[in-house]
BALOBA-1460 file (C-alpha; in Angstrom, 3 decimals):
// residues 273
<rec num="1" residu="m" x="47.057" y="-25.364" z="98.104"/>
<rec num="2" residu="q" x="48.287" y="-21.850" z="98.896"/>
<rec num="3" residu="q" x="45.575" y="-21.537" z="101.553"/>
<rec num="4" residu="i" x="46.850" y="-24.670" z="103.276"/>
<rec num="5" residu="v" x="50.422" y="-23.323" z="103.281"/>
<rec num="6" residu="n" x="49.232" y="-19.993" z="104.670"/>
<rec num="7" residu="f" x="47.267" y="-21.824" z="107.394"/>
<rec num="8" residu="v" x="50.369" y="-23.801" z="108.436"/>
<rec num="9" residu="i" x="52.513" y="-20.640" z="108.537"/>
<rec num="10" residu="r" x="49.938" y="-18.738" z="110.586"/>
<rec num="11" residu="n" x="49.500" y="-21.583" z="113.092"/>
<rec num="12" residu="k" x="53.014" y="-23.034" z="113.091"/>
<rec num="13" residu="t" x="53.452" y="-22.537" z="116.845"/>
<rec num="14" residu="f" x="50.232" y="-24.321" z="117.735"/>
<rec num="15" residu="l" x="50.868" y="-27.122" z="115.239"/>
<rec num="16" residu="l" x="54.406" y="-27.631" z="116.605"/>
<rec num="17" residu="f" x="52.991" y="-27.788" z="120.134"/>
<rec num="18" residu="l" x="50.346" y="-30.305" z="119.029"/>
<rec num="19" residu="l" x="52.970" y="-32.486" z="117.335"/>
<rec num="20" residu="l" x="55.262" y="-32.475" z="120.375"/>
<rec num="21" residu="f" x="52.301" y="-33.182" z="122.666"/>
<rec num="22" residu="c" x="51.296" y="-36.227" z="120.619"/>
<rec num="23" residu="v" x="54.895" y="-37.510" z="120.588"/>
<rec num="24" residu="s" x="55.245" y="-37.080" z="124.357"/>
<rec num="25" residu="l" x="51.878" y="-38.708" z="124.944"/>
<rec num="26" residu="g" x="52.884" y="-41.673" z="122.801"/>
<rec num="27" residu="l" x="56.214" y="-42.048" z="124.655"/>
<rec num="28" residu="t" x="54.425" y="-41.871" z="128.016"/>
<rec num="29" residu="i" x="51.949" y="-44.565" z="127.017"/>
<rec num="30" residu="q" x="54.689" y="-46.824" z="125.661"/>
<rec num="31" residu="s" x="56.934" y="-46.508" z="128.723"/>
<rec num="32" residu="h" x="54.302" y="-46.810" z="131.479"/>
<rec num="33" residu="s" x="52.126" y="-49.932" z="131.674"/>
<rec num="34" residu="y" x="49.407" y="-48.150" z="133.667"/>
<rec num="35" residu="h" x="48.964" y="-45.404" z="131.095"/>
<rec num="36" residu="k" x="49.143" y="-47.986" z="128.293"/>
<rec num="37" residu="s" x="46.366" y="-50.100" z="129.803"/>
<rec num="38" residu="k" x="44.176" y="-47.024" z="130.324"/>
<rec num="39" residu="f" x="44.689" y="-45.965" z="126.733"/>
<rec num="40" residu="i" x="43.847" y="-49.433" z="125.406"/>
<rec num="41" residu="n" x="40.701" y="-49.624" z="127.545"/>
<rec num="42" residu="s" x="39.589" y="-46.196" z="126.346"/>
<rec num="43" residu="a" x="40.255" y="-47.146" z="122.727"/>
<rec num="44" residu="n" x="38.353" y="-50.385" z="123.146"/>
<rec num="45" residu="f" x="35.434" y="-48.532" z="124.718"/>
<rec num="46" residu="l" x="35.347" y="-46.038" z="121.852"/>
<rec num="47" residu="s" x="35.711" y="-48.630" z="119.106"/>
<rec num="48" residu="g" x="33.181" y="-50.893" z="120.841"/>
<rec num="49" residu="g" x="30.663" y="-48.078" z="120.908"/>
<rec num="50" residu="i" x="31.228" y="-47.385" z="117.225"/>
<rec num="51" residu="y" x="30.903" y="-51.074" z="116.320"/>
<rec num="52" residu="n" x="27.733" y="-51.384" z="118.397"/>
<rec num="53" residu="t" x="26.163" y="-48.349" z="116.722"/>
<rec num="54" residu="t" x="27.147" y="-49.650" z="113.285"/>
<rec num="55" residu="s" x="25.707" y="-53.059" z="114.118"/>
<rec num="56" residu="n" x="22.428" y="-51.505" z="115.271"/>
<rec num="57" residu="i" x="22.171" y="-49.502" z="112.056"/>
<rec num="58" residu="r" x="22.802" y="-52.613" z="109.942"/>
<rec num="59" residu="a" x="20.249" y="-54.568" z="111.988"/>
<rec num="60" residu="y" x="17.634" y="-51.842" z="111.495"/>
<rec num="61" residu="f" x="18.009" y="-51.844" z="107.724"/>
<rec num="62" residu="s" x="17.939" y="-55.654" z="107.640"/>
<rec num="63" residu="l" x="14.634" y="-55.910" z="109.537"/>
<rec num="64" residu="k" x="12.667" y="-56.334" z="106.312"/>
<rec num="65" residu="k" x="14.855" y="-59.257" z="105.245"/>
<rec num="66" residu="q" x="14.655" y="-60.846" z="108.690"/>
<rec num="67" residu="n" x="10.876" y="-60.463" z="108.652"/>
<rec num="68" residu="e" x="10.698" y="-62.231" z="105.277"/>
<rec num="69" residu="v" x="12.780" y="-65.089" z="106.698"/>
<rec num="70" residu="l" x="10.409" y="-65.410" z="109.675"/>
<rec num="71" residu="i" x="7.368" y="-65.404" z="107.378"/>
<rec num="72" residu="d" x="8.889" y="-68.194" z="105.268"/>
<rec num="73" residu="e" x="9.645" y="-70.164" z="108.417"/>
<rec num="74" residu="n" x="6.059" y="-69.698" z="109.603"/>
<rec num="75" residu="k" x="4.810" y="-71.039" z="106.266"/>
<rec num="76" residu="r" x="6.835" y="-74.220" z="106.753"/>
<rec num="77" residu="l" x="5.708" y="-74.636" z="110.366"/>
<rec num="78" residu="k" x="2.052" y="-74.143" z="109.449"/>
<rec num="79" residu="s" x="2.394" y="-76.758" z="106.721"/>
<rec num="80" residu="i" x="3.749" y="-79.180" z="109.317"/>
<rec num="81" residu="l" x="1.058" y="-78.311" z="111.870"/>
<rec num="82" residu="f" x="-1.973" y="-78.650" z="109.603"/>
<rec num="83" residu="n" x="-0.673" y="-81.780" z="107.880"/>
<rec num="84" residu="s" x="0.359" y="-83.587" z="111.056"/>
<rec num="85" residu="d" x="-2.283" y="-86.244" z="110.425"/>
<rec num="86" residu="q" x="-0.421" y="-87.218" z="107.241"/>
<rec num="87" residu="h" x="3.140" y="-87.277" z="108.591"/>
<rec num="88" residu="e" x="4.584" y="-87.778" z="112.030"/>
<rec num="89" residu="v" x="5.857" y="-84.409" z="113.218"/>
<rec num="90" residu="d" x="9.564" y="-85.007" z="113.807"/>
<rec num="91" residu="n" x="12.789" y="-83.823" z="112.217"/>
<rec num="92" residu="s" x="11.777" y="-85.374" z="108.913"/>
<rec num="93" residu="a" x="8.853" y="-82.957" z="108.778"/>
<rec num="94" residu="l" x="11.333" y="-80.136" z="108.246"/>
<rec num="95" residu="d" x="12.145" y="-81.642" z="104.867"/>
<rec num="96" residu="s" x="10.588" y="-79.329" z="102.278"/>
<rec num="97" residu="t" x="10.205" y="-82.227" z="99.816"/>
<rec num="98" residu="i" x="7.381" y="-83.827" z="101.822"/>
<rec num="99" residu="d" x="4.172" y="-83.668" z="99.790"/>
<rec num="100" residu="f" x="1.667" y="-82.067" z="102.148"/>
<rec num="101" residu="n" x="-2.007" y="-81.675" z="101.234"/>
<rec num="102" residu="f" x="-2.083" y="-78.106" z="102.552"/>
<rec num="103" residu="k" x="0.455" y="-75.629" z="101.185"/>
<rec num="104" residu="f" x="0.963" y="-72.093" z="102.506"/>
<rec num="105" residu="n" x="1.893" y="-68.879" z="100.726"/>
<rec num="106" residu="s" x="2.447" y="-65.466" z="102.335"/>
<rec num="107" residu="a" x="1.261" y="-62.018" z="101.259"/>
<rec num="108" residu="n" x="0.944" y="-58.441" z="102.486"/>
<rec num="109" residu="v" x="-2.401" y="-56.702" z="102.928"/>
<rec num="110" residu="i" x="-2.440" y="-53.448" z="100.946"/>
<rec num="111" residu="k" x="-6.071" y="-52.536" z="101.641"/>
<rec num="112" residu="n" x="-8.486" y="-53.543" z="104.374"/>
<rec num="113" residu="s" x="-12.104" y="-52.522" z="104.962"/>
<rec num="114" residu="y" x="-14.035" y="-53.388" z="108.103"/>
<rec num="115" residu="a" x="-16.683" y="-50.668" z="108.590"/>
<rec num="116" residu="a" x="-19.136" y="-51.657" z="105.840"/>
<rec num="117" residu="s" x="-21.558" y="-54.575" z="105.788"/>
<rec num="118" residu="k" x="-19.606" y="-56.224" z="102.958"/>
<rec num="119" residu="n" x="-15.876" y="-55.934" z="103.669"/>
<rec num="120" residu="y" x="-12.870" y="-57.047" z="101.628"/>
<rec num="121" residu="l" x="-9.074" y="-57.095" z="101.885"/>
<rec num="122" residu="t" x="-6.617" y="-56.757" z="98.987"/>
<rec num="123" residu="i" x="-3.223" y="-58.520" z="98.988"/>
<rec num="124" residu="d" x="-0.088" y="-58.119" z="96.867"/>
<rec num="125" residu="k" x="-0.104" y="-61.666" z="95.452"/>
<rec num="126" residu="g" x="-2.146" y="-62.976" z="92.529"/>
<rec num="127" residu="q" x="-2.341" y="-65.584" z="89.802"/>
<rec num="128" residu="n" x="1.381" y="-65.237" z="89.086"/>
<rec num="129" residu="d" x="1.928" y="-66.592" z="92.617"/>
<rec num="130" residu="s" x="-0.634" y="-69.412" z="92.206"/>
<rec num="131" residu="i" x="-3.306" y="-67.459" z="94.114"/>
<rec num="132" residu="v" x="-6.761" y="-68.306" z="92.779"/>
<rec num="133" residu="q" x="-10.386" y="-68.090" z="93.859"/>
<rec num="134" residu="d" x="-11.657" y="-70.027" z="96.894"/>
<rec num="135" residu="l" x="-8.375" y="-70.304" z="98.825"/>
<rec num="136" residu="g" x="-8.512" y="-69.786" z="102.587"/>
<rec num="137" residu="v" x="-6.649" y="-66.887" z="104.214"/>
<rec num="138" residu="i" x="-5.415" y="-66.729" z="107.812"/>
<rec num="139" residu="t" x="-2.906" y="-64.955" z="110.063"/>
<rec num="140" residu="s" x="-0.818" y="-66.380" z="112.898"/>
<rec num="141" residu="k" x="-3.756" y="-65.582" z="115.217"/>
<rec num="142" residu="g" x="-6.647" y="-66.979" z="113.214"/>
<rec num="143" residu="i" x="-8.958" y="-66.916" z="110.228"/>
<rec num="144" residu="v" x="-9.308" y="-63.886" z="107.899"/>
<rec num="145" residu="g" x="-11.471" y="-64.932" z="104.945"/>
<rec num="146" residu="i" x="-11.532" y="-66.537" z="101.490"/>
<rec num="147" residu="i" x="-10.069" y="-65.381" z="98.166"/>
<rec num="148" residu="d" x="-12.971" y="-64.369" z="95.914"/>
<rec num="149" residu="k" x="-11.130" y="-62.685" z="92.998"/>
<rec num="150" residu="a" x="-7.563" y="-62.757" z="91.647"/>
<rec num="151" residu="s" x="-5.697" y="-60.845" z="88.936"/>
<rec num="152" residu="s" x="-2.126" y="-61.379" z="87.769"/>
<rec num="153" residu="n" x="-0.473" y="-59.649" z="90.726"/>
<rec num="154" residu="y" x="-3.233" y="-59.012" z="93.265"/>
<rec num="155" residu="a" x="-6.131" y="-60.787" z="94.915"/>
<rec num="156" residu="r" x="-9.236" y="-59.802" z="96.859"/>
<rec num="157" residu="i" x="-10.305" y="-61.544" z="100.065"/>
<rec num="158" residu="l" x="-13.926" y="-61.898" z="101.120"/>
<rec num="159" residu="s" x="-13.480" y="-60.969" z="104.785"/>
<rec num="160" residu="i" x="-15.196" y="-62.866" z="107.581"/>
<rec num="161" residu="l" x="-16.603" y="-59.388" z="108.316"/>
<rec num="162" residu="n" x="-18.878" y="-59.709" z="105.303"/>
<rec num="163" residu="t" x="-22.557" y="-60.598" z="105.452"/>
<rec num="164" residu="k" x="-22.004" y="-62.900" z="102.455"/>
<rec num="165" residu="s" x="-19.362" y="-64.921" z="104.316"/>
<rec num="166" residu="r" x="-20.304" y="-68.410" z="105.507"/>
<rec num="167" residu="i" x="-17.567" y="-70.708" z="106.843"/>
<rec num="168" residu="n" x="-17.699" y="-74.144" z="108.439"/>
<rec num="169" residu="a" x="-16.713" y="-73.976" z="112.134"/>
<rec num="170" residu="q" x="-17.059" y="-75.972" z="115.332"/>
<rec num="171" residu="l" x="-16.616" y="-76.041" z="119.087"/>
<rec num="172" residu="k" x="-13.027" y="-77.076" z="119.829"/>
<rec num="173" residu="s" x="-14.057" y="-79.251" z="122.773"/>
<rec num="174" residu="t" x="-16.588" y="-81.273" z="120.748"/>
<rec num="175" residu="d" x="-17.491" y="-82.129" z="117.165"/>
<rec num="176" residu="h" x="-20.584" y="-79.929" z="117.077"/>
<rec num="177" residu="i" x="-20.548" y="-78.086" z="113.750"/>
<rec num="178" residu="g" x="-22.105" y="-74.792" z="112.708"/>
<rec num="179" residu="s" x="-21.726" y="-71.976" z="110.183"/>
<rec num="180" residu="l" x="-19.714" y="-68.844" z="110.849"/>
<rec num="181" residu="t" x="-21.511" y="-65.661" z="109.746"/>
<rec num="182" residu="w" x="-21.426" y="-61.922" z="110.545"/>
<rec num="183" residu="n" x="-24.304" y="-59.683" z="111.612"/>
<rec num="184" residu="a" x="-22.478" y="-56.450" z="110.593"/>
<rec num="185" residu="k" x="-22.624" y="-55.003" z="114.111"/>
<rec num="186" residu="s" x="-19.005" y="-55.131" z="115.350"/>
<rec num="187" residu="p" x="-15.612" y="-55.969" z="113.760"/>
<rec num="188" residu="e" x="-14.667" y="-57.744" z="117.006"/>
<rec num="189" residu="f" x="-17.405" y="-60.384" z="116.873"/>
<rec num="190" residu="v" x="-18.767" y="-62.958" z="114.437"/>
<rec num="191" residu="q" x="-21.662" y="-65.372" z="114.912"/>
<rec num="192" residu="l" x="-21.699" y="-69.156" z="114.865"/>
<rec num="193" residu="i" x="-25.183" y="-70.354" z="113.936"/>
<rec num="194" residu="d" x="-26.959" y="-73.712" z="113.685"/>
<rec num="195" residu="i" x="-25.234" y="-75.201" z="116.728"/>
<rec num="196" residu="s" x="-27.334" y="-78.015" z="118.165"/>
<rec num="197" residu="k" x="-29.140" y="-77.325" z="121.423"/>
<rec num="198" residu="f" x="-27.506" y="-80.507" z="122.756"/>
<rec num="199" residu="a" x="-23.999" y="-79.040" z="122.338"/>
<rec num="200" residu="p" x="-22.243" y="-78.177" z="125.639"/>
<rec num="201" residu="v" x="-21.850" y="-74.483" z="124.822"/>
<rec num="202" residu="r" x="-19.948" y="-72.498" z="127.478"/>
<rec num="203" residu="k" x="-18.669" y="-68.937" z="127.626"/>
<rec num="204" residu="g" x="-14.916" y="-68.828" z="127.054"/>
<rec num="205" residu="d" x="-14.774" y="-72.000" z="124.921"/>
<rec num="206" residu="t" x="-12.691" y="-71.869" z="121.740"/>
<rec num="207" residu="i" x="-14.143" y="-71.924" z="118.237"/>
<rec num="208" residu="i" x="-12.071" y="-73.402" z="115.379"/>
<rec num="209" residu="t" x="-12.546" y="-74.300" z="111.727"/>
<rec num="210" residu="g" x="-14.408" y="-77.577" z="111.308"/>
<rec num="211" residu="g" x="-12.413" y="-79.031" z="108.431"/>
<rec num="212" residu="q" x="-15.552" y="-80.145" z="106.580"/>
<rec num="213" residu="s" x="-14.695" y="-78.139" z="103.475"/>
<rec num="214" residu="s" x="-11.943" y="-78.113" z="100.875"/>
<rec num="215" residu="i" x="-10.837" y="-74.597" z="101.886"/>
<rec num="216" residu="f" x="-9.645" y="-74.687" z="105.511"/>
<rec num="217" residu="p" x="-8.043" y="-77.557" z="107.404"/>
<rec num="218" residu="k" x="-9.546" y="-78.447" z="110.747"/>
<rec num="219" residu="g" x="-8.280" y="-76.635" z="113.821"/>
<rec num="220" residu="i" x="-7.554" y="-73.072" z="112.680"/>
<rec num="221" residu="l" x="-8.358" y="-70.678" z="115.511"/>
<rec num="222" residu="i" x="-11.309" y="-68.296" z="115.197"/>
<rec num="223" residu="g" x="-12.173" y="-66.934" z="118.641"/>
<rec num="224" residu="l" x="-13.764" y="-67.426" z="122.040"/>
<rec num="225" residu="i" x="-17.454" y="-67.752" z="122.922"/>
<rec num="226" residu="d" x="-18.590" y="-64.441" z="124.404"/>
<rec num="227" residu="s" x="-22.327" y="-65.176" z="124.692"/>
<rec num="228" residu="y" x="-25.012" y="-67.412" z="123.207"/>
<rec num="229" residu="t" x="-28.786" y="-67.577" z="122.842"/>
<rec num="230" residu="l" x="-31.244" y="-70.312" z="121.972"/>
<rec num="231" residu="d" x="-33.043" y="-69.604" z="118.688"/>
<rec num="232" residu="a" x="-36.797" y="-69.125" z="118.471"/>
<rec num="233" residu="s" x="-37.234" y="-72.682" z="117.203"/>
<rec num="234" residu="g" x="-35.583" y="-73.981" z="120.363"/>
<rec num="235" residu="d" x="-33.424" y="-76.386" z="118.369"/>
<rec num="236" residu="t" x="-30.183" y="-74.456" z="117.806"/>
<rec num="237" residu="y" x="-27.903" y="-71.865" z="119.388"/>
<rec num="238" residu="t" x="-26.586" y="-68.636" z="117.934"/>
<rec num="239" residu="v" x="-23.139" y="-68.101" z="119.447"/>
<rec num="240" residu="n" x="-21.419" y="-64.722" z="119.614"/>
<rec num="241" residu="v" x="-17.687" y="-65.263" z="119.033"/>
<rec num="242" residu="k" x="-14.992" y="-62.734" z="119.966"/>
<rec num="243" residu="l" x="-12.298" y="-62.994" z="117.284"/>
<rec num="244" residu="f" x="-8.652" y="-63.692" z="118.085"/>
<rec num="245" residu="n" x="-7.706" y="-61.538" z="115.091"/>
<rec num="246" residu="d" x="-7.938" y="-57.778" z="115.248"/>
<rec num="247" residu="m" x="-9.615" y="-57.423" z="111.863"/>
<rec num="248" residu="t" x="-8.952" y="-53.683" z="111.854"/>
<rec num="249" residu="n" x="-5.183" y="-54.289" z="111.877"/>
<rec num="250" residu="i" x="-4.165" y="-57.014" z="109.438"/>
<rec num="251" residu="g" x="-0.674" y="-56.829" z="107.891"/>
<rec num="252" residu="h" x="0.756" y="-60.212" z="106.835"/>
<rec num="253" residu="v" x="-1.498" y="-63.126" z="105.859"/>
<rec num="254" residu="y" x="-1.065" y="-66.751" z="104.820"/>
<rec num="255" residu="i" x="-2.983" y="-68.271" z="101.925"/>
<rec num="256" residu="i" x="-3.877" y="-71.960" z="102.246"/>
<rec num="257" residu="k" x="-3.991" y="-74.161" z="99.172"/>
<rec num="258" residu="n" x="-5.451" y="-77.668" z="99.377"/>
<rec num="259" residu="k" x="-3.698" y="-79.928" z="96.862"/>
<rec num="260" residu="d" x="-6.902" y="-81.941" z="96.451"/>
<rec num="261" residu="f" x="-9.178" y="-78.882" z="96.198"/>
<rec num="262" residu="n" x="-10.282" y="-79.413" z="92.573"/>
<rec num="263" residu="e" x="-10.960" y="-83.111" z="93.067"/>
<rec num="264" residu="i" x="-13.032" y="-82.510" z="96.227"/>
<rec num="265" residu="r" x="-14.971" y="-79.624" z="94.683"/>
<rec num="266" residu="s" x="-15.690" y="-81.629" z="91.524"/>
<rec num="267" residu="l" x="-17.063" y="-84.502" z="93.611"/>
<rec num="268" residu="q" x="-19.202" y="-82.176" z="95.730"/>
<rec num="269" residu="n" x="-20.681" y="-80.530" z="92.649"/>
<rec num="270" residu="q" x="-21.757" y="-83.802" z="91.034"/>
<rec num="271" residu="r" x="-25.510" y="-84.268" z="90.939"/>
<rec num="272" residu="d" x="-27.252" y="-87.502" z="91.669"/>
<rec num="273" residu="e" x="-28.041" y="-89.345" z="88.464"/>
């Protein structure tokens, strides 16, 4: 306290000048409309800059929350899109109580391999989030793989960049079906095999999921035809497909759950009597 008093005594002349200057400035602003308007504009500019900076800071720290909201919205939209054959897509489809066959859950990829011949991804959702074996996994750009193991809080995805992977797929322009495999040569390309020689295969055509399994609905994007060759038998094509997904850079994924999965799988596994 004594230091403050000593400071005031030492600088009393300057402080008196500063006080009188502020008083005169205030009187000038109050008595002259021009000066008053200039002062208000300057104050508004300063306060506006401060508010804008504060808003930007708040927006930056809320990005994670906003991203979660967008992911949830994408889950709802994907449910509507891939169940459109069950319900007319109108405003009623936004009702979360509609019982769709395909449900979507979101997760973050915490590990991704793509340089080996048998590649896997690990996500931060597991059995506690209803994630179980044999669920399909996609991103907003296309297919990723199939859940092959799940613990309480984590799950492992058998990547489409895995020589063990085999997924039903088709030409988008026709109903010609084949099997999606990987030859372990490039993370940018997968191979669609067993496509009939009568199929109108063309470079640049789109490949999608065929929907003839209980894992993926029909119509999920996979990639574009880059090249194709007729097999040695002369009966089928092997199609080289450039993926829409960059499999070396996967962050958020969506897990697809078919409500009728167990019933379909049970029927498929029944043997002829």
